[in-house]
Each structure stands twice: as C-alpha cells, then as structure tokens.
Backbone as ProteinMPNN parsed JSONL, in Angstrom:
{"seq_chain_A": "MAQVIEEGSELKLILSPLERLGALHGSMTFPKSALIRSYVMDTPWNRKVGMIGVRAPGTGCPWLIMLGTLRGRGFKDFAAVYGKGPANVYEFEGQEFRRWIVTVREL", "coords_chain_A": {"N_chain_A": [[11.985, 2.633, -3.274], [8.624, 2.763, -2.03], [7.666, 5.169, 0.769], [6.2, 6.234, 3.698], [5.595, 8.939, 4.649], [5.188, 11.83, 7.708], [3.279, 14.572, 7.929], [2.959, 17.368, 8.957], [-0.577, 17.614, 9.63], [-0.858, 15.453, 7.454], [-0.974, 12.126, 6.324], [1.365, 11.204, 4.08], [2.352, 9.099, 0.535], [4.717, 8.227, -0.574], [5.873, 7.748, -3.725], [8.162, 6.917, -5.845], [9.418, 7.873, -9.113], [9.429, 5.526, -10.914], [8.234, 3.804, -9.518], [5.852, 4.799, -9.932], [4.944, 4.598, -12.731], [5.456, 2.082, -12.399], [2.489, 0.95, -11.205], [0.916, 2.338, -12.121], [-0.192, 4.708, -11.234], [-0.355, 7.899, -9.172], [1.699, 9.732, -6.285], [0.23, 10.263, -3.279], [-1.769, 11.381, -1.196], [-3.451, 11.926, 2.406], [-5.501, 12.706, 5.089], [-4.504, 12.833, 8.508], [-6.265, 12.561, 10.517], [-8.122, 10.582, 9.082], [-7.078, 7.896, 9.105], [-7.575, 4.65, 10.814], [-5.834, 2.909, 12.05], [-2.606, 1.714, 12.596], [-0.351, -0.963, 11.69], [2.262, -3.732, 11.687], [2.786, -6.352, 8.88], [3.803, -9.047, 9.245], [3.357, -11.133, 6.92], [2.876, -10.484, 3.995], [1.943, -11.762, 2.017], [-0.155, -13.461, 2.534], [-2.886, -14.653, 1.549], [-5.77, -14.326, 3.176], [-5.418, -12.431, 5.593], [-3.944, -11.252, 3.984], [-2.632, -8.931, 1.467], [-5.254, -9.214, -0.926], [-7.657, -9.443, -3.506], [-8.007, -8.138, -6.672], [-5.31, -7.077, -8.725], [-5.538, -4.504, -10.141], [-5.499, -0.976, -11.59], [-1.717, -1.768, -12.449], [1.34, -3.624, -11.227], [2.723, -7.084, -10.772], [3.921, -10.064, -9.47], [3.985, -12.575, -7.935], [5.073, -13.653, -4.696], [7.582, -11.722, -5.675], [7.222, -8.72, -6.136], [4.493, -6.583, -5.594], [2.62, -3.783, -6.828], [0.587, -1.402, -7.191], [-3.016, -0.706, -7.63], [-5.2, -2.755, -5.972], [-7.991, -4.779, -5.925], [-11.426, -5.086, -4.606], [-14.164, -6.247, -3.843], [-16.294, -4.097, -3.237], [-13.871, -2.416, -2.085], [-10.837, -0.99, -2.029], [-7.344, -1.046, -1.914], [-3.981, 0.042, -1.499], [-1.226, -1.219, -3.069], [2.037, -1.551, -2.682], [4.657, -3.409, -2.824], [7.134, -5.308, -1.905], [9.111, -8.709, -2.334], [9.456, -10.905, 0.229], [9.246, -9.812, 2.422], [8.332, -8.236, 5.846], [5.434, -6.117, 6.351], [4.656, -2.372, 6.409], [0.776, -1.612, 7.57], [-1.271, 0.839, 6.337], [-4.717, 1.674, 7.478], [-7.41, 2.894, 6.519], [-10.52, 5.108, 7.115], [-12.53, 5.969, 5.045], [-11.508, 7.254, 2.328], [-9.942, 7.151, -0.637], [-8.736, 4.984, -1.173], [-8.726, 1.72, 1.042], [-6.594, 0.664, 2.409], [-3.295, 0.977, 2.609], [-0.443, -0.789, 1.727], [2.879, -1.055, 2.569], [6.117, -2.48, 1.615], [8.044, -2.43, 4.57], [11.124, -1.228, 5.11], [14.527, -1.469, 5.422], [16.886, -1.215, 7.441]], "CA_chain_A": [[10.985, 2.374, -2.448], [7.986, 3.771, -1.502], [7.589, 5.881, 2.038], [5.18, 6.69, 3.894], [5.656, 10.701, 5.369], [3.847, 11.7, 8.446], [3.831, 15.795, 7.268], [1.641, 17.787, 9.656], [-1.984, 16.945, 9.968], [-1.313, 14.821, 6.397], [0.221, 11.299, 5.716], [1.639, 11.352, 2.247], [2.767, 7.804, 0.393], [6.025, 8.88, -1.896], [6.44, 6.787, -4.736], [9.823, 7.023, -6.996], [9.191, 7.552, -10.648], [9.726, 4.146, -11.56], [7.193, 3.194, -9.293], [4.568, 5.175, -10.397], [5.1, 3.611, -13.784], [4.352, 0.247, -12.712], [1.712, 1.38, -9.962], [-0.072, 3.907, -12.987], [-0.459, 5.743, -9.894], [0.591, 8.674, -8.173], [1.798, 9.613, -5.297], [-0.973, 10.386, -2.652], [-1.692, 12.183, 0.538], [-4.621, 11.287, 3.044], [-5.106, 13.469, 6.397], [-4.287, 11.636, 10.239], [-7.797, 12.151, 10.974], [-8.717, 9.195, 8.924], [-6.118, 7.003, 9.533], [-7.873, 4.271, 11.716], [-4.949, 2.197, 12.662], [-1.333, 1.075, 11.329], [0.563, -2.052, 12.45], [2.819, -4.259, 11.048], [2.264, -7.254, 8.375], [4.777, -9.942, 9.053], [3.152, -12.419, 5.58], [1.983, -9.6, 3.331], [1.165, -12.546, 0.829], [-0.994, -14.106, 3.199], [-4.63, -14.087, 0.871], [-6.8, -14.718, 3.744], [-5.272, -11.39, 6.01], [-2.601, -9.582, 3.465], [-3.41, -8.428, -0.004], [-6.262, -9.558, -0.911], [-8.011, -8.777, -4.546], [-7.386, -8.408, -8.025], [-4.466, -6.293, -9.162], [-5.844, -3.634, -11.25], [-3.976, -1.577, -12.371], [-0.701, -2.346, -11.484], [2.144, -4.287, -11.45], [2.566, -7.858, -10.178], [4.753, -11.281, -9.885], [3.835, -13.176, -6.462], [6.378, -13.168, -3.878], [8.578, -10.747, -5.847], [6.556, -7.225, -6.546], [3.268, -6.093, -5.919], [2.649, -2.526, -6.967], [-0.976, -0.496, -7.746], [-4.27, -0.846, -6.359], [-5.773, -4.665, -5.252], [-9.753, -4.412, -6.029], [-12.067, -6.333, -4.132], [-15.654, -6.305, -3.307], [-16.354, -3.1, -2.265], [-12.844, -1.878, -1.512], [-9.731, -0.63, -2.783], [-6.127, -1.284, -1.475], [-2.845, 0.472, -2.632], [-0.193, -1.99, -2.608], [3.541, -1.188, -3.012], [5.746, -4.569, -1.466], [8.608, -6.139, -2.629], [9.497, -9.463, -1.598], [8.66, -12.24, 1.063], [9.504, -9.475, 4.01], [7.141, -7.504, 6.623], [4.434, -4.541, 5.687], [3.194, -1.763, 7.028], [-0.164, -1.627, 6.918], [-2.228, 1.861, 7.106], [-6.055, 1.413, 7.459], [-8.186, 4.382, 6.603], [-11.675, 5.472, 6.888], [-13.959, 7.541, 4.051], [-10.753, 7.781, 1.257], [-9.848, 6.448, -1.83], [-8.28, 3.472, -0.351], [-9.098, 1.237, 2.329], [-5.444, 0.633, 3.012], [-1.729, 1.041, 1.755], [0.096, -1.923, 1.68], [3.95, -1.174, 1.971], [7.493, -2.655, 2.655], [8.845, -2.463, 5.693], [12.043, -0.499, 4.592], [15.393, -2.462, 6.184], [18.198, -0.499, 7.54]], "C_chain_A": [[9.757, 3.156, -1.694], [7.951, 4.245, -0.325], [6.714, 6.367, 2.277], [5.635, 7.596, 4.932], [4.829, 11.052, 5.981], [4.441, 13.731, 8.379], [2.415, 16.792, 7.753], [0.172, 17.357, 9.878], [-1.846, 15.618, 8.755], [-0.539, 13.516, 6.772], [0.657, 11.186, 3.955], [2.724, 9.824, 1.746], [3.121, 8.469, -1.239], [6.329, 7.695, -2.642], [7.356, 7.426, -5.433], [9.191, 7.065, -8.636], [8.947, 6.294, -11.122], [8.176, 3.491, -10.968], [5.499, 3.768, -9.369], [4.228, 5.224, -11.796], [4.888, 2.549, -13.342], [3.491, 0.467, -12.36], [0.404, 1.833, -11.187], [-1.001, 4.405, -11.852], [0.361, 6.911, -9.431], [0.913, 9.018, -6.707], [0.6, 9.983, -4.018], [-0.794, 11.079, -0.793], [-3.294, 11.45, 1.306], [-4.386, 12.117, 4.713], [-5.168, 12.425, 7.206], [-5.792, 11.275, 10.176], [-8.417, 10.98, 10.67], [-8.27, 8.121, 8.839], [-6.965, 6.319, 11.084], [-7.162, 3.356, 12.595], [-3.758, 1.757, 11.442], [-0.88, -0.145, 12.105], [1.438, -2.364, 11.495], [2.383, -5.718, 10.854], [3.092, -8.075, 8.266], [4.964, -10.974, 7.682], [2.071, -11.346, 4.922], [1.175, -10.384, 2.12], [-0.276, -12.903, 0.963], [-2.505, -13.724, 2.461], [-5.693, -14.269, 1.476], [-6.343, -13.201, 4.33], [-4.266, -10.791, 4.871], [-3.403, -9.043, 1.933], [-4.493, -9.427, -0.764], [-7.136, -8.733, -2.321], [-7.655, -9.058, -5.994], [-6.804, -7.215, -8.306], [-4.955, -5.28, -10.594], [-6.277, -1.93, -11.128], [-2.721, -1.185, -11.797], [0.51, -3.113, -12.041], [2.316, -5.632, -10.681], [3.487, -9.49, -10.439], [4.676, -11.462, -8.447], [5.361, -13.407, -5.495], [7.67, -12.407, -4.192], [8.065, -9.178, -6.0], [4.823, -7.31, -6.83], [3.143, -4.618, -5.83], [1.246, -1.789, -7.541], [-2.082, -0.752, -6.782], [-4.999, -2.373, -7.099], [-7.346, -4.011, -5.148], [-10.099, -5.598, -5.542], [-13.878, -5.795, -4.228], [-16.271, -5.412, -2.73], [-15.529, -2.11, -1.398], [-12.135, -1.982, -2.34], [-8.34, -0.714, -1.94], [-4.898, -0.953, -2.399], [-1.722, -0.582, -2.239], [1.549, -1.593, -3.209], [4.925, -2.003, -2.439], [6.423, -5.143, -2.167], [9.162, -7.355, -1.616], [9.165, -10.373, -0.894], [8.825, -11.229, 2.98], [8.205, -9.007, 4.859], [6.832, -6.219, 5.96], [4.312, -4.113, 6.588], [2.009, -1.979, 6.492], [-0.633, -0.069, 7.521], [-3.761, 1.495, 6.899], [-6.329, 3.109, 7.433], [-9.586, 4.511, 6.598], [-12.464, 6.661, 6.407], [-12.897, 8.191, 2.846], [-10.41, 6.485, 0.244], [-9.59, 4.842, -1.83], [-8.46, 2.929, 1.206], [-7.817, 1.172, 3.165], [-4.185, 0.89, 1.812], [-0.938, 0.166, 2.764], [1.639, -1.781, 1.952], [5.181, -1.292, 2.764], [8.015, -1.798, 3.427], [10.498, -2.031, 4.852], [13.825, -1.241, 5.625], [16.597, -1.518, 5.938], [19.655, -0.746, 7.652]], "O_chain_A": [[9.963, 4.049, -0.871], [8.54, 3.308, 0.215], [6.124, 7.027, 1.421], [6.036, 7.155, 6.009], [3.681, 10.942, 5.552], [5.567, 14.136, 8.667], [1.321, 16.928, 7.205], [0.133, 16.374, 10.617], [-2.636, 14.696, 8.958], [0.471, 13.645, 7.464], [-0.028, 11.108, 2.935], [3.686, 9.497, 2.441], [2.544, 8.867, -2.251], [6.984, 6.757, -2.187], [7.234, 8.642, -5.583], [8.526, 6.142, -9.106], [7.994, 6.194, -11.894], [7.295, 2.927, -11.617], [4.423, 3.299, -8.997], [3.234, 5.876, -12.115], [4.016, 1.886, -13.904], [2.794, 0.255, -13.352], [-0.8, 1.628, -11.031], [-2.226, 4.43, -11.732], [1.587, 6.874, -9.327], [0.206, 8.425, -5.892], [-0.341, 9.491, -4.64], [-0.047, 11.128, 0.184], [-4.026, 10.631, 0.75], [-3.33, 12.098, 5.345], [-5.674, 11.337, 6.932], [-6.361, 10.216, 9.914], [-9.092, 10.33, 11.468], [-9.015, 7.21, 8.477], [-7.073, 6.956, 12.132], [-7.624, 2.996, 13.678], [-3.8, 1.566, 10.226], [-1.158, -0.161, 13.304], [1.59, -1.624, 10.523], [1.872, -6.402, 11.741], [3.466, -8.168, 7.097], [6.019, -11.492, 7.316], [0.865, -11.288, 5.161], [0.212, -9.975, 1.47], [-1.217, -12.81, 0.174], [-3.147, -12.713, 2.746], [-6.715, -14.411, 0.804], [-6.857, -12.364, 3.588], [-3.849, -9.657, 5.105], [-4.59, -8.888, 1.644], [-4.092, -10.545, -1.087], [-7.279, -7.513, -2.241], [-7.092, -10.081, -6.385], [-7.51, -6.21, -8.219], [-4.674, -5.462, -11.779], [-7.348, -1.65, -10.59], [-2.614, -0.419, -10.839], [0.65, -3.215, -13.259], [1.97, -5.377, -9.528], [3.626, -9.935, -11.579], [5.217, -10.64, -7.708], [6.518, -13.25, -5.886], [8.627, -12.335, -3.421], [9.028, -8.415, -5.916], [4.153, -7.802, -7.738], [3.537, -4.109, -4.781], [1.201, -1.845, -8.77], [-2.067, -0.944, -5.566], [-5.186, -2.795, -8.24], [-7.73, -3.046, -4.486], [-9.601, -6.709, -5.723], [-14.368, -4.85, -4.848], [-16.869, -5.697, -1.693], [-15.908, -1.349, -0.508], [-12.293, -2.712, -3.318], [-8.594, -0.13, -0.886], [-4.698, -1.366, -3.541], [-1.4, -0.701, -1.057], [1.803, -1.425, -4.402], [5.894, -1.522, -1.852], [6.028, -5.477, -3.284], [9.549, -7.163, -0.464], [8.248, -10.969, -1.458], [8.645, -11.647, 4.124], [7.098, -9.422, 4.517], [7.552, -5.48, 5.287], [3.983, -4.705, 7.616], [1.853, -2.395, 5.344], [-0.49, 0.278, 8.693], [-3.918, 0.869, 5.851], [-5.805, 4.081, 7.978], [-9.998, 3.719, 5.751], [-12.866, 7.712, 6.906], [-13.137, 9.302, 2.374], [-10.586, 5.274, 0.381], [-10.145, 3.881, -2.362], [-8.352, 3.575, 2.248], [-7.801, 1.508, 4.349], [-4.226, 0.954, 0.583], [-0.786, 0.248, 3.983], [2.068, -2.771, 1.359], [5.488, -0.773, 3.838], [8.392, -0.66, 3.148], [10.841, -2.773, 3.931], [13.618, -1.297, 6.837], [17.131, -1.145, 4.894], [20.44, 0.2, 7.71]]}, "name": "protein", "num_of_chains": 1, "seq": "MAQVIEEGSELKLILSPLERLGALHGSMTFPKSALIRSYVMDTPWNRKVGMIGVRAPGTGCPWLIMLGTLRGRGFKDFAAVYGKGPANVYEFEGQEFRRWIVTVREL"}
C-alpha cells in the first residue's frame, strides 16, 4: 500500500512495485514548502469533491481501486485509493500534481 513519508524538507509518496506497475508511474518526491494543506477525506469516491477527472494512465475499478493519474481541465491528481474507506489528501502548489489522494492505512 502506498505511503507518504516526511523526510527532512521533502514529502515522498512511496509506491510498491505492483503499484508502480498499476499506476504506470513511479514513486515521487515534492518539497514540503509546496504543500498547501493536508486533510482526511471520508468519501474519496465522491465525484464532486473527491476523485475527479479521467484516469489516464493507471488502473481503476469503481469503489475497489483507483491507482494512477487523474486528469481534468487544467489539473492532474495522483490517486492510490483502495476500497470505500477514508483517504489522506495532500494539496500542492506549483508541482506536477495538484493533489495526492492516498488510502488511510488501517492499523
């Protein structure tokens, strides 16, 4: 399962080898200074506030998995969402992706 790790002045989104294959994208690193805000979204599948846009490239099956790039008019988000549970959202400014949407790990 994808993990977001804070390391020094960077945030790293670490993907497993299978996630890299399914997302057609590698792990990524953004500076913490580009982070606008982070929050937990209870319903990431909500098409009005959650995952919006067209998945391209990546893997998707509604309410089961969304893995990869979501594109819309003037934006790109990256999703690593599994199941119907909550997801952490990281919003950035001036980076390749506007948001990372990542399933919350259950302990």
